[in-house]
N, CA and C of each residue as an Amber inpcrd file, in Angstrom:
protein
   690
  -3.1390000 -84.0440000 -12.5910000  -3.9120000 -84.4570000 -11.4190000
  -3.1260000 -84.2900000 -10.1340000  -1.7950000 -84.6060000 -10.2110000
  -0.9550000 -84.4620000  -9.0180000  -0.9000000 -83.0000000  -8.5800000
  -0.7940000 -82.0790000  -9.5760000  -0.7520000 -80.6520000  -9.2400000
  -2.0600000 -80.2160000  -8.5940000  -3.1880000 -80.7070000  -9.1010000
  -4.4950000 -80.3600000  -8.5460000  -4.6330000 -80.8900000  -7.1220000
  -4.1420000 -82.0960000  -6.9110000  -4.1990000 -82.6880000  -5.5700000
  -3.3440000 -81.8800000  -4.5940000  -2.2180000 -81.3910000  -5.0960000
  -1.3430000 -80.5770000  -4.2390000  -2.0170000 -79.2600000  -3.8670000
  -2.6550000 -78.6470000  -4.8600000  -3.3270000 -77.3670000  -4.6200000
  -4.4010000 -77.4900000  -3.5440000  -5.1230000 -78.6160000  -3.5810000
  -6.2230000 -78.7980000  -2.6290000  -5.8490000 -79.7320000  -1.4740000
  -4.5580000 -79.8410000  -1.2190000  -4.1160000 -80.6630000  -0.0950000
  -4.4730000 -79.9940000   1.2220000  -4.4340000 -80.7830000   2.3020000
  -4.8130000 -80.2790000   3.6230000  -3.9610000 -79.0870000   4.0280000
  -2.6800000 -79.1130000   3.6800000  -1.7800000 -78.0210000   4.0540000
  -2.1630000 -76.6910000   3.3900000  -2.8350000 -76.7730000   2.2450000
  -3.1830000 -75.5580000   1.5110000  -4.5540000 -74.9930000   1.8680000
  -5.3410000 -75.7520000   2.6240000  -6.6900000 -75.2660000   2.9430000
  -6.7060000 -73.9750000   3.7540000  -5.7940000 -73.7790000   4.7290000
  -5.7690000 -72.4620000   5.4020000  -5.5520000 -71.3140000   4.4320000
  -4.7450000 -71.5570000   3.3880000  -4.5110000 -70.5290000   2.3830000
  -5.7690000 -70.2200000   1.5880000  -6.4600000 -71.2920000   1.1350000
  -7.6980000 -71.0820000   0.3770000  -8.7230000 -70.3200000   1.2160000
  -8.8940000 -70.7510000   2.4540000  -9.8700000 -70.1030000   3.3350000
  -9.4790000 -68.6540000   3.6060000  -8.1810000 -68.4370000   3.7870000
  -7.6790000 -67.0770000   4.0210000  -8.0460000 -66.1550000   2.8740000
  -7.7720000 -66.5750000   1.6400000  -8.0100000 -65.7150000   0.4840000
  -9.5060000 -65.5500000   0.1990000 -10.3000000 -66.5810000   0.5050000
 -11.7560000 -66.4500000   0.3650000 -12.2750000 -65.3810000   1.3210000
 -11.8050000 -65.4070000   2.5840000 -12.2470000 -64.4260000   3.5730000
 -11.7910000 -63.0140000   3.2100000 -10.5720000 -62.8890000   2.7270000
 -10.0760000 -61.5710000   2.3170000 -10.9030000 -61.0490000   1.1450000
 -11.2510000 -61.9530000   0.2020000 -12.0930000 -61.5480000  -0.9230000
 -13.4720000 -61.1050000  -0.4400000 -14.0330000 -61.8520000   0.5240000
 -15.3410000 -61.4900000   1.0760000 -15.2790000 -60.1210000   1.7430000
 -14.1610000 -59.8430000   2.4390000 -14.0370000 -58.5540000   3.1350000
 -14.1160000 -57.3810000   2.1680000 -13.6770000 -57.5790000   0.9100000
 -13.7370000 -56.5000000  -0.0820000 -15.1810000 -56.1570000  -0.4570000
 -16.0980000 -57.1080000  -0.2480000 -17.4940000 -56.9010000  -0.6230000
 -18.3290000 -56.3290000   0.5230000 -17.8120000 -56.3860000   1.7340000
 -18.5910000 -55.9410000   2.8910000 -18.6800000 -54.4220000   2.9330000
 -19.8620000 -53.9180000   3.2750000 -20.0420000 -52.4670000   3.3970000
 -20.0080000 -52.0050000   4.8440000 -20.2650000 -52.9330000   5.7860000
 -20.1680000 -52.5970000   7.2020000 -18.6940000 -52.6120000   7.5910000
 -18.1590000 -51.4500000   7.9320000 -16.7190000 -51.3140000   8.1230000
 -16.2050000 -52.1670000   9.2730000 -17.0180000 -52.3450000  10.3230000
 -16.5720000 -53.1570000  11.4550000 -16.3890000 -54.6040000  11.0220000
 -17.3830000 -55.1750000  10.3480000 -17.2780000 -56.5780000   9.9210000
 -16.2140000 -56.7510000   8.8470000 -16.0130000 -55.7360000   8.0120000
 -14.9430000 -55.7970000   7.0220000 -13.5990000 -56.0100000   7.7080000
 -13.3670000 -55.2500000   8.7730000 -12.0740000 -55.3460000   9.4630000
 -11.9480000 -56.6600000  10.2330000 -13.0500000 -57.1120000  10.8260000
 -13.0080000 -58.3940000  11.5620000 -12.6740000 -59.5420000  10.6120000
 -13.3600000 -59.5850000   9.4630000 -13.1110000 -60.6520000   8.4800000
 -11.6890000 -60.5520000   7.9310000 -11.2120000 -59.3220000   7.7180000
  -9.8410000 -59.1410000   7.2180000  -8.8160000 -59.6790000   8.2160000
  -9.0190000 -59.4220000   9.4990000  -8.0950000 -59.9240000  10.5380000
  -8.0730000 -61.4500000  10.5420000  -9.2510000 -62.0750000  10.4630000
  -9.3160000 -63.5490000  10.4500000  -8.6250000 -64.0880000   9.2000000
  -8.8980000 -63.4550000   8.0500000  -8.2800000 -63.9040000   6.8090000
  -6.7630000 -63.7820000   6.8360000  -6.2490000 -62.6700000   7.3270000
  -4.8000000 -62.4700000   7.4010000  -4.1490000 -63.4220000   8.4000000
  -4.8460000 -63.7230000   9.4920000  -4.3190000 -64.6790000  10.4750000
  -4.1990000 -66.0630000   9.8640000  -5.2030000 -66.4620000   9.0830000
  -5.1370000 -67.7610000   8.4010000  -4.0400000 -67.7740000   7.3500000
  -3.7770000 -66.6220000   6.7470000  -2.6970000 -66.5410000   5.7680000
  -1.3490000 -66.7730000   6.4510000  -1.1730000 -66.2240000   7.6480000
   0.0580000 -66.4670000   8.4040000   0.2070000 -67.9580000   8.7060000
  -0.9220000 -68.6080000   9.1080000  -0.8950000 -70.0500000   9.3720000
  -0.4990000 -70.8100000   8.1040000  -1.0460000 -70.3810000   6.9770000
  -0.7280000 -71.0230000   5.6990000   0.7490000 -70.8710000   5.3580000
   1.2920000 -69.6550000   5.5360000   2.7120000 -69.4240000   5.2630000
   3.5810000 -70.3190000   6.1450000   3.1840000 -70.4350000   7.4190000
   3.9620000 -71.2280000   8.3630000   3.9740000 -72.7000000   7.9550000
   2.8190000 -73.1960000   7.5170000   2.7140000 -74.6100000   7.1310000
   3.3960000 -74.8910000   5.8060000   3.5530000 -73.8410000   4.9820000
   4.1310000 -74.0390000   3.6510000   5.6390000 -74.2060000   3.6850000
   6.2780000 -73.7340000   4.7530000   7.7330000 -73.8220000   4.8490000
   8.4010000 -72.7250000   4.0410000   9.7050000 -72.6790000   4.0730000
  10.4400000 -71.6540000   3.3390000  10.5450000 -70.3670000   4.1480000
  11.3070000 -69.4420000   3.6050000  11.5080000 -68.1650000   4.2780000
  10.4230000 -67.1910000   3.8330000   9.3610000 -67.0950000   4.6460000
   8.2220000 -66.2360000   4.3090000   8.0790000 -65.1050000   5.3210000
   9.2000000 -64.7360000   5.9480000   9.1350000 -63.7330000   7.0050000
   8.6470000 -62.3750000   6.5040000   8.9690000 -62.0290000   5.2710000
   8.5150000 -60.7450000   4.7440000   6.9920000 -60.6900000   4.6580000
   6.4070000 -61.7440000   4.0570000   4.9470000 -61.8060000   3.9290000
   4.2650000 -61.8420000   5.2840000   4.7990000 -62.6620000   6.2060000
   4.2160000 -62.7610000   7.5500000   4.3370000 -61.4290000   8.2840000
   5.4830000 -60.7760000   8.1320000   5.6980000 -59.4880000   8.7840000
   4.6710000 -58.4550000   8.3430000   4.4440000 -58.3790000   7.0140000
   3.4520000 -57.4190000   6.5160000   2.0400000 -57.7850000   6.9580000
   1.7310000 -59.0730000   7.0130000   0.4120000 -59.4990000   7.5030000
   0.2050000 -59.0530000   8.9440000   1.2540000 -59.1550000   9.7500000
   1.1450000 -58.7110000  11.1500000   0.8850000 -57.2100000  11.2120000
   1.5660000 -56.4500000  10.3440000   1.3200000 -54.9980000  10.2950000
  -0.1410000 -54.7170000   9.9500000  -0.6690000 -55.4160000   8.9190000
  -2.0620000 -55.2120000   8.5080000  -3.0270000 -55.6040000   9.6230000
  -2.7320000 -56.6910000  10.3280000  -3.5830000 -57.1360000  11.4320000
  -3.6040000 -56.0920000  12.5430000  -2.4290000 -55.5500000  12.8880000
  -2.3640000 -54.5490000  13.9480000  -3.1460000 -53.2900000  13.5740000
  -3.0530000 -52.8740000  12.2970000  -3.8150000 -51.7080000  11.8430000
  -5.3120000 -51.9620000  11.9880000  -5.7580000 -53.1380000  11.5410000
  -7.1880000 -53.4650000  11.6120000  -7.6540000 -53.6380000  13.0500000
  -6.8020000 -54.2070000  13.9090000  -7.1820000 -54.3620000  15.3210000
  -7.3570000 -52.9930000  15.9790000  -6.4890000 -52.0530000  15.6320000
  -6.6240000 -50.7070000  16.1880000  -7.9170000 -50.0620000  15.7180000
  -8.2490000 -50.2290000  14.4200000  -9.4840000 -49.6550000  13.8940000
 -10.7170000 -50.3350000  14.4990000 -10.6260000 -51.6520000  14.7470000
 -11.7240000 -52.3590000  15.4170000 -11.9250000 -51.8100000  16.8180000
 -10.8130000 -51.5410000  17.5090000 -10.8850000 -50.9470000  18.8540000
 -11.6070000 -49.5980000  18.8070000 -11.2480000 -48.7570000  17.8280000
 -11.8910000 -47.4470000  17.7050000 -13.3840000 -47.5880000  17.4160000
 -13.7280000 -48.5210000  16.5110000 -15.1340000 -48.7110000  16.1580000
 -15.9400000 -49.2170000  17.3530000 -15.3640000 -50.1680000  18.1000000
 -16.0620000 -50.7080000  19.2730000 -16.1970000 -49.6410000  20.3540000
 -15.1730000 -48.8010000  20.5000000 -15.2430000 -47.7150000  21.4690000
 -16.3690000 -46.7580000  21.1080000 -16.5010000 -46.4690000  19.7940000
 -17.5910000 -45.6150000  19.3190000 -18.9430000 -46.2420000  19.6420000
 -19.0590000 -47.5300000  19.3670000 -20.3470000 -48.2040000  19.5610000
 -20.7470000 -48.2560000  21.0270000 -19.7670000 -48.3650000  21.8920000
 -20.0690000 -48.4530000  23.3200000 -20.3090000 -47.0890000  23.9470000
 -19.7110000 -46.0440000  23.3750000 -19.8270000 -44.7150000  23.9810000
 -20.9630000 -43.8890000  23.3960000 -21.3710000 -44.1910000  22.1470000
 -22.4280000 -43.4310000  21.4900000 -23.6910000 -44.2670000  21.4070000
 -24.7840000 -43.7500000  21.9240000 -26.0510000 -44.4720000  21.8920000
 -27.1330000 -43.5960000  21.2770000 -28.1600000 -44.2350000  20.7530000
 -29.2790000 -43.5060000  20.1670000 -30.3360000 -43.2410000  21.2230000
 -30.9770000 -42.0730000  21.1750000 -32.0500000 -41.7920000  22.1310000
 -33.1950000 -42.7780000  21.9480000 -33.6630000 -43.3630000  23.0340000
 -34.7090000 -44.3920000  22.9660000 -35.9550000 -43.8810000  22.2590000
 -36.2730000 -42.6160000  22.4740000 -37.5010000 -42.0350000  21.9130000
 -37.5020000 -42.0430000  20.3830000 -36.3520000 -41.8730000  19.7830000
 -36.2720000 -41.7380000  18.3210000 -35.5260000 -42.8930000  17.6570000
 -35.1260000 -43.8840000  18.4190000 -34.2490000 -44.9440000  17.9060000
 -34.8570000 -45.6930000  16.7190000 -36.0990000 -46.1320000  16.8490000
 -36.7160000 -46.9390000  15.7890000 -36.8500000 -46.1500000  14.4910000
 -37.2690000 -44.8840000  14.5950000 -37.4250000 -44.0550000  13.4000000
 -36.0820000 -43.8290000  12.7200000 -35.0580000 -43.5020000  13.4940000
 -33.7410000 -43.2410000  12.9160000 -33.1810000 -44.4820000  12.2300000
 -33.3390000 -45.6390000  12.8580000 -32.8560000 -46.8770000  12.2420000
 -33.6040000 -47.1870000  10.9530000 -34.9050000 -46.9080000  10.9440000
 -35.7160000 -47.1870000   9.7520000 -35.3550000 -46.2610000   8.6050000
 -35.3040000 -44.9610000   8.8810000 -35.0370000 -43.9870000   7.8240000
 -33.5870000 -44.0600000   7.3570000 -32.6790000 -44.2790000   8.3020000
 -31.2480000 -44.2810000   7.9770000 -30.7150000 -45.6970000   7.8310000
 -31.5500000 -46.5860000   7.3120000 -31.1120000 -47.9650000   7.0510000
 -29.8940000 -47.9270000   6.1290000 -28.8750000 -48.6570000   6.4960000
 -27.6060000 -48.6040000   5.7650000 -26.4940000 -48.0390000   6.6200000
 -26.8800000 -47.3090000   7.6820000 -25.9160000 -46.8280000   8.6670000
 -26.0690000 -47.6540000   9.9360000 -24.9560000 -47.9320000  10.6140000
 -25.0630000 -48.6160000  11.8920000 -25.3240000 -47.5920000  12.9960000
 -25.6000000 -48.0980000  14.1990000 -25.9630000 -47.2040000  15.3070000
 -24.8710000 -46.1820000  15.6060000 -23.6100000 -46.6110000  15.5080000
 -22.5080000 -45.6920000  15.8100000 -22.4590000 -44.5540000  14.7980000
 -22.6920000 -44.8520000  13.5210000 -22.6850000 -43.8000000  12.4970000
 -23.8460000 -42.8270000  12.7090000 -25.0180000 -43.3770000  13.0390000
 -26.1760000 -42.5100000  13.2900000 -25.9050000 -41.6290000  14.5110000
 -25.3290000 -42.2310000  15.5490000 -25.0310000 -41.4680000  16.7680000
 -24.0380000 -40.3530000  16.4840000 -23.0490000 -40.6110000  15.6160000
 -22.0980000 -39.5490000  15.2550000 -22.8000000 -38.4530000  14.4550000
 -23.7470000 -38.8380000  13.6120000 -24.5190000 -37.8460000  12.8650000
 -25.2910000 -36.9380000  13.8180000 -25.7940000 -37.5040000  14.9010000
 -26.5550000 -36.7090000  15.8640000 -25.6980000 -35.6440000  16.5390000
 -24.3790000 -35.8780000  16.5890000 -23.5010000 -34.8720000  17.2000000
 -23.4280000 -33.5980000  16.3560000 -23.8510000 -33.6980000  15.0820000
 -23.8590000 -32.5200000  14.2050000 -25.2260000 -31.8350000  14.2120000
 -26.0810000 -32.2040000  15.1630000 -27.4320000 -31.6430000  15.2020000
 -27.8810000 -31.4950000  16.6470000 -29.1020000 -31.0140000  16.8240000
 -29.7110000 -30.9890000  18.1460000 -31.2070000 -31.2550000  18.0140000
 -31.7580000 -31.9650000  18.9850000 -33.1930000 -32.2070000  19.0100000
 -33.8960000 -30.9440000  19.5170000 -35.0020000 -30.6100000  18.8590000
 -35.7790000 -29.4340000  19.2740000 -37.2580000 -29.7580000  19.2420000
 -37.9740000 -29.3440000  20.2890000 -39.4370000 -29.4020000  20.2960000
 -39.9380000 -28.0610000  19.7910000 -40.7590000 -28.0800000  18.7480000
 -41.1840000 -26.8620000  18.0670000 -42.6210000 -26.5060000  18.4630000
 -42.8390000 -25.2690000  18.8500000 -44.1880000 -24.8040000  19.1890000
 -45.0600000 -24.7460000  17.9410000 -46.3400000 -25.0590000  18.1190000
 -47.2820000 -24.9710000  17.0050000 -47.3140000 -23.5570000  16.4510000
 -47.3110000 -23.4450000  15.1310000 -47.3300000 -22.1370000  14.4830000
 -45.9580000 -21.5930000  14.1360000 -44.9160000 -22.2270000  14.6450000
 -43.5450000 -21.7800000  14.3370000 -43.2140000 -22.0780000  12.8770000
 -42.6120000 -21.1230000  12.2070000 -42.2150000 -21.3030000  10.8090000
 -40.7790000 -21.8360000  10.7530000 -40.6380000 -23.0440000  10.2200000
 -39.3090000 -23.6290000  10.0520000 -38.6040000 -23.0550000   8.8280000
 -39.3850000 -22.6430000   7.8610000 -38.8320000 -22.0350000   6.6470000
 -39.8350000 -21.0260000   6.1170000 -39.3260000 -19.9730000   5.5040000
 -40.1760000 -18.9380000   4.9130000 -39.8080000 -18.8140000   3.4390000
 -40.8070000 -18.9080000   2.5800000 -40.5910000 -18.8700000   1.1390000
 -39.7800000 -17.6410000   0.7200000 -38.7590000 -17.9030000  -0.1150000
 -37.8820000 -16.8680000  -0.6960000 -36.9710000 -16.1820000   0.3200000
 -36.8860000 -16.7460000   1.5260000 -35.9570000 -16.2100000   2.5120000
 -34.8280000 -17.2110000   2.7640000 -33.6200000 -16.7180000   3.0860000
 -32.4870000 -17.6300000   3.3240000 -32.8030000 -18.6360000   4.4300000
 -32.2930000 -19.8330000   4.2700000 -32.5020000 -20.8890000   5.2630000
 -31.1580000 -21.5580000   5.5270000 -30.6980000 -21.4710000   6.7550000
 -29.3730000 -21.9920000   7.0930000 -29.4460000 -23.2800000   7.8940000
 -30.6300000 -23.9070000   7.9140000 -30.8060000 -25.1420000   8.6770000
 -31.5120000 -26.1960000   7.8250000 -31.1690000 -27.4430000   8.0890000
 -31.8690000 -28.5900000   7.5130000 -32.5480000 -29.3040000   8.6680000
 -33.8460000 -29.5540000   8.5310000 -34.6020000 -30.1770000   9.6110000
 -35.0230000 -31.5920000   9.2110000 -34.9530000 -32.4930000  10.1740000
 -35.4810000 -33.8390000   9.9980000 -36.6010000 -34.0140000  11.0170000
 -37.8060000 -34.3240000  10.5440000 -38.9660000 -34.4160000  11.4290000
 -38.9760000 -35.7630000  12.1450000 -38.9750000 -35.7070000  13.4780000
 -39.0200000 -36.9270000  14.2960000 -40.4350000 -37.2440000  14.7840000
 -41.2560000 -36.2160000  14.9320000 -42.6360000 -36.4070000  15.3990000
 -43.4700000 -35.2210000  14.9590000 -44.7900000 -35.4620000  14.8070000
 -45.6950000 -34.3910000  14.4320000 -45.7620000 -34.1630000  12.9310000
 -46.5200000 -33.1320000  12.5540000 -46.6890000 -32.7750000  11.1480000
 -46.4390000 -31.2840000  10.9350000 -46.0010000 -30.9390000   9.7300000
 -45.8170000 -29.5360000   9.3570000 -46.5520000 -29.2810000   8.0480000
 -47.0170000 -28.0420000   7.8820000 -47.7300000 -27.6530000   6.6680000
 -46.7750000 -26.9390000   5.7160000 -46.8960000 -27.2690000   4.4390000
 -46.0500000 -26.6700000   3.4110000 -46.9280000 -25.8010000   2.5070000
 -46.5690000 -24.5320000   2.3890000 -47.3490000 -23.5980000   1.5700000
 -46.4450000 -22.9070000   0.5580000 -46.9640000 -22.7590000  -0.6630000
 -46.2590000 -22.0290000  -1.7240000 -47.1940000 -20.9510000  -2.2430000
 -46.7190000 -19.7120000  -2.2210000 -47.5530000 -18.6070000  -2.6530000
 -48.8040000 -18.4430000  -1.8080000 -48.7040000 -18.7890000  -0.5290000
 -49.8300000 -18.6560000   0.3800000 -50.8240000 -19.7860000   0.3130000
 -50.5990000 -20.7710000  -0.5580000 -51.5070000 -21.9080000  -0.7090000
 -50.8690000 -23.1700000  -0.1520000 -51.5750000 -23.8480000   0.7430000
 -51.0550000 -25.0880000   1.3000000 -51.0250000 -26.1670000   0.2230000
 -49.8500000 -26.7770000   0.0420000 -49.7020000 -27.7780000  -1.0150000
 -49.4880000 -29.1870000  -0.4780000 -49.0290000 -29.2940000   0.7600000
 -48.8160000 -30.6240000   1.3210000 -48.5210000 -30.5290000   2.8060000
 -48.4400000 -31.7000000   3.4310000 -48.0060000 -31.8000000   4.8160000
 -46.8830000 -32.8300000   4.8980000 -45.9480000 -32.5680000   5.7810000
 -44.8360000 -33.4890000   5.9970000 -44.9510000 -34.0780000   7.3890000
 -44.4390000 -35.2940000   7.5560000 -44.5500000 -35.9830000   8.8420000
 -43.2020000 -36.5830000   9.2320000 -43.2200000 -37.3640000  10.3060000
 -41.9870000 -37.9930000  10.8050000 -41.2950000 -38.7810000   9.7000000
 -39.9890000 -38.5520000   9.5650000 -39.2090000 -39.2180000   8.5310000
 -38.9240000 -38.3440000   7.3310000 -39.5750000 -37.1660000   7.2590000
 -39.3480000 -36.2310000   6.1570000 -38.3290000 -35.1570000   6.5360000
 -37.7060000 -34.5790000   5.5040000 -36.7860000 -33.4630000   5.6870000
 -37.4880000 -32.1530000   5.3440000 -37.0190000 -31.0780000   5.9420000
 -37.4590000 -29.7230000   5.6220000 -36.2190000 -28.9000000   5.3090000
 -36.2230000 -28.2160000   4.1570000 -35.1010000 -27.3530000   3.8030000
 -34.0520000 -28.0130000   2.9410000 -34.3990000 -29.1390000   2.3290000
 -33.3880000 -29.8620000   1.5460000 -33.0060000 -29.1260000   0.2670000
 -33.9410000 -28.3720000  -0.3400000 -33.6040000 -27.6270000  -1.5600000
 -32.5770000 -26.5330000  -1.2430000 -32.8390000 -25.7940000  -0.1680000
 -31.8950000 -24.7520000   0.2410000 -30.5420000 -25.3530000   0.6020000
 -30.5580000 -26.5260000   1.2240000 -29.3100000 -27.1750000   1.6140000
 -28.5090000 -27.6020000   0.3840000 -29.1880000 -28.1730000  -0.6100000
 -28.4950000 -28.6900000  -1.7860000 -28.0530000 -27.5820000  -2.7390000
 -28.8410000 -26.5130000  -2.8220000 -28.5710000 -25.4710000  -3.8210000
 -27.9920000 -24.1930000  -3.2410000 -28.0090000 -24.0580000  -1.9020000
 -27.5520000 -22.8390000  -1.2380000 -28.3510000 -21.6230000  -1.7190000
 -29.6630000 -21.8600000  -1.9330000 -30.5620000 -20.7920000  -2.3560000
 -31.6710000 -20.6260000  -1.3230000 -32.4690000 -19.5570000  -1.4220000
 -33.5470000 -19.3490000  -0.4370000 -34.5600000 -20.4960000  -0.4360000
 -35.3450000 -20.5690000   0.6270000 -36.3670000 -21.6080000   0.7580000
 -37.4060000 -21.4730000  -0.3550000 -37.8910000 -22.5960000  -0.8340000
 -38.8680000 -22.5870000  -1.9310000 -40.2970000 -22.6310000  -1.4150000
 -40.4920000 -22.7840000  -0.0970000 -41.8300000 -22.8520000   0.4710000
 -41.7970000 -22.3860000   1.9180000 -42.9750000 -22.0560000   2.4210000
 -43.1170000 -21.7270000   3.8380000 -43.5950000 -22.9770000   4.5710000
 -42.8690000 -23.3470000   5.6110000 -43.1890000 -24.5690000   6.3550000
 -43.5360000 -24.1900000   7.7880000 -44.7410000 -24.5560000   8.2180000
 -45.2430000 -24.1650000   9.5330000 -45.5290000 -25.4000000  10.3770000
 -45.0560000 -25.3910000  11.6030000 -45.2150000 -26.5440000  12.4960000
 -46.6350000 -26.6430000  13.0280000 -47.1180000 -27.8810000  13.1410000
 -48.3820000 -28.1480000  13.8170000 -48.1080000 -28.4650000  15.2780000
 -48.9900000 -29.2340000  15.8970000 -48.8210000 -29.5800000  17.3040000
 -47.8630000 -30.7680000  17.4680000 -47.0910000 -30.7180000  18.5550000
 -46.2380000 -31.8560000  18.9140000 -45.1160000 -32.1440000  17.9490000
 -44.5800000 -31.1160000  17.3300000 -43.4940000 -31.3180000  16.3540000
 -42.1470000 -31.3800000  17.0750000 -41.3860000 -32.3900000  16.7460000
 -40.0280000 -32.5700000  17.2700000 -39.1160000 -32.8010000  16.0750000
 -38.0110000 -32.0690000  16.0230000 -37.1240000 -32.1630000  14.8660000
 -35.6730000 -32.3570000  15.2950000 -34.9090000 -32.8750000  14.3380000
 -33.4510000 -32.8090000  14.4220000 -33.0430000 -31.5860000  13.6160000
 -32.3740000 -30.6590000  14.2500000 -32.0040000 -29.3840000  13.6230000
 -30.5150000 -29.4320000  13.2560000 -30.2410000 -29.4370000  11.9390000
 -28.8620000 -29.4370000  11.4430000 -28.5120000 -28.0440000  10.9350000
 -27.5090000 -27.4220000  11.5370000 -26.9860000 -26.1740000  10.9820000
 -26.1460000 -26.5280000   9.7610000 -26.4050000 -25.8920000   8.6330000
 -25.8090000 -26.3060000   7.3660000 -24.2840000 -26.3300000   7.4030000
 -23.6560000 -25.2980000   7.9240000 -22.1820000 -25.2500000   7.9620000
 -21.6200000 -26.3900000   8.8100000 -22.2520000 -26.6330000   9.9410000
 -21.8030000 -27.7010000  10.8270000 -21.9830000 -29.0650000  10.1810000
 -23.1070000 -29.2360000   9.4640000 -23.3660000 -30.5100000   8.7930000
 -22.3720000 -30.7330000   7.6530000 -22.0830000 -29.7020000   6.8920000
 -21.1100000 -29.8320000   5.7960000 -19.7210000 -30.1920000   6.3320000
 -19.3500000 -29.5970000   7.4600000 -18.0600000 -29.9290000   8.0760000
 -18.0480000 -31.3930000   8.5090000 -19.1540000 -31.8660000   9.0680000
 -19.2550000 -33.2670000   9.4790000 -19.1420000 -34.1930000   8.2660000
 -19.8320000 -33.8470000   7.1820000 -19.8140000 -34.6740000   5.9740000
 -18.4100000 -34.7870000   5.3820000 -17.6030000 -33.7490000   5.5500000
 -16.2470000 -33.7760000   5.0060000 -15.4120000 -34.8790000   5.6370000
 -15.7740000 -35.3170000   6.8490000 -15.0230000 -36.3600000   7.5470000
 -15.7830000 -37.6850000   7.6200000 -17.0350000 -37.6880000   7.1700000
 -17.8670000 -38.8970000   7.2340000 -18.5150000 -39.1120000   5.8680000
 -17.7070000 -39.5250000   4.8960000 -18.1840000 -39.6180000   3.5170000
 -19.2600000 -40.6850000   3.3330000 -19.1630000 -41.7790000   4.0710000
 -20.1700000 -42.8360000   3.9390000 -21.5280000 -42.3510000   4.4370000
 -21.5330000 -41.6650000   5.5810000 -22.7700000 -41.0920000   6.1170000
 -23.3040000 -40.0350000   5.1560000 -22.4210000 -39.1810000   4.6520000
 -22.8270000 -38.1230000   3.7260000 -23.4970000 -38.7090000   2.4890000
 -22.9290000 -39.7800000   1.9530000 -23.4890000 -40.4010000   0.7590000
 -24.9180000 -40.8610000   0.9630000 -25.1780000 -41.4860000   2.1130000
 -26.5350000 -41.9690000   2.3870000 -27.5030000 -40.8080000   2.5840000
 -27.0900000 -39.7780000   3.3160000 -27.9750000 -38.6330000   3.5640000
 -28.3030000 -37.9210000   2.2580000 -27.3170000 -37.7200000   1.3970000
 -27.5850000 -37.0890000   0.1080000 -28.5350000 -37.9470000  -0.7290000
 -28.3780000 -39.2570000  -0.6360000 -29.2770000 -40.1570000  -1.3650000
 -30.7110000 -40.0290000  -0.8520000 -30.8750000 -39.9860000   0.4670000
 -32.2030000 -39.8390000   1.0650000 -32.8290000 -38.4980000   0.6760000
 -32.0300000 -37.4300000   0.7770000 -32.5390000 -36.1010000   0.4410000
 -32.9450000 -36.0340000  -1.0350000 -32.1090000 -36.6000000  -1.8890000
 -32.4170000 -36.5930000  -3.3220000 -33.6860000 -37.3600000  -3.6400000
 -33.8690000 -38.5060000  -2.9820000 -35.0700000 -39.3110000  -3.2000000
 -36.3140000 -38.5700000  -2.7370000 -36.2170000 -37.9280000  -1.5660000
 -37.3660000 -37.1900000  -1.0390000 -37.6770000 -35.9800000  -1.9050000
 -36.6430000 -35.3060000  -2.3760000 -36.8460000 -34.1390000  -3.2280000
 -37.5470000 -34.5420000  -4.5250000 -37.1350000 -35.6550000  -5.0980000
 -37.7730000 -36.1370000  -6.3290000 -39.2500000 -36.4410000  -6.0920000
 -39.5540000 -37.0350000  -4.9390000 -40.9470000 -37.3560000  -4.6110000
 -41.7750000 -36.0810000  -4.4280000 -41.1760000 -35.0590000  -3.7750000
 -41.8930000 -33.7950000  -3.5700000 -42.1600000 -33.0900000  -4.8970000
 -41.2100000 -33.1510000  -5.8050000 -41.3990000 -32.5430000  -7.1250000
 -42.5340000 -33.2370000  -7.8650000 -42.5850000 -34.5560000  -7.7360000
 -43.6550000 -35.3250000  -8.3780000 -45.0170000 -34.9180000  -7.8310000
 -45.1120000 -34.7880000  -6.5000000 -46.3750000 -34.3830000  -5.8650000
 -46.7550000 -32.9690000  -6.2920000 -45.7660000 -32.0540000  -6.3110000
 -46.0370000 -30.6650000  -6.7070000 -46.5420000 -30.5930000  -8.1460000
 -45.9380000 -31.3730000  -9.0480000 -46.3780000 -31.3710000 -10.4350000
 -47.8080000 -31.8800000 -10.5730000 -48.1440000 -32.8830000  -9.7720000
 -49.5110000 -33.4140000  -9.7760000 -50.5100000 -32.3640000  -9.3260000
 -50.1580000 -31.6370000  -8.2350000 -51.0390000 -30.5900000  -7.7180000
 -51.2140000 -29.4570000  -8.7250000 -50.1260000 -29.0780000  -9.4020000
 -50.2120000 -28.0090000 -10.3930000 -51.0860000 -28.4180000 -11.5800000
 -50.9570000 -29.6980000 -11.9680000 -51.7690000 -30.1940000 -13.0730000
 -53.2430000 -30.1870000 -12.7260000 -53.5540000 -30.5580000 -11.4670000
 -54.9400000 -30.5760000 -11.0080000 -55.5150000 -29.1810000 -10.8980000
 -54.6440000 -28.1900000 -10.6380000 -55.1120000 -26.8220000 -10.4440000
 -55.3790000 -26.0950000 -11.7620000 -54.8910000 -26.6340000 -12.8770000
 -55.0750000 -25.9810000 -14.1650000 -56.5430000 -26.0400000 -14.5930000
 -57.0590000 -24.9330000 -15.1340000 -58.4530000 -24.9410000 -15.5930000
 -58.6420000 -25.8790000 -16.7730000 -59.7980000 -26.5200000 -16.8300000
 -60.0750000 -27.4750000 -17.9030000 -60.2120000 -26.7360000 -19.2310000
């Protein structure tokens, strides 16, 4: 009982709180909050070492190093958040579709693309022809045709060219813009270079593309089944 009382004594509470916060930081996926919680946890650990007595300069010294590293990274993240903003016109859609990324990550993703207003009738992709761009539809609708037959329409929040992007093969359908189409145009080489340095963003985008591709395959299979003669 005496040992238990010592463990939970007032002098040890900064230590308990410190290690709880550090443990919580390991579970956080938002990198900014991870670093903030880590700094608070390490600071409380220094307080705990100080209250515990003894020669703990080595542990305190390393904690200070870790705090300085995290403070520098917090500075970089805050600088990103203050300098990079999302366009008001597309902000809500981007936040909705790219849920899981913070505004700074989305804004950095936009640096690997450009917004384009597409004239009606413009072909974003041509079946069986090489496609070196991945498009994300921000507004309007596009028609998707395979073998000259319209099979579906895509709208804001959908990707165009994801099969070619994932497989490095020609486009599997012809995609034609309707009226008022606005897209984010990603050049494949530029996007791949960006992904090499932004693995967290890349992971989410690949997940979104994979989910959309699976849904399109499901729709295509349904249409093919309906087209079969009885």
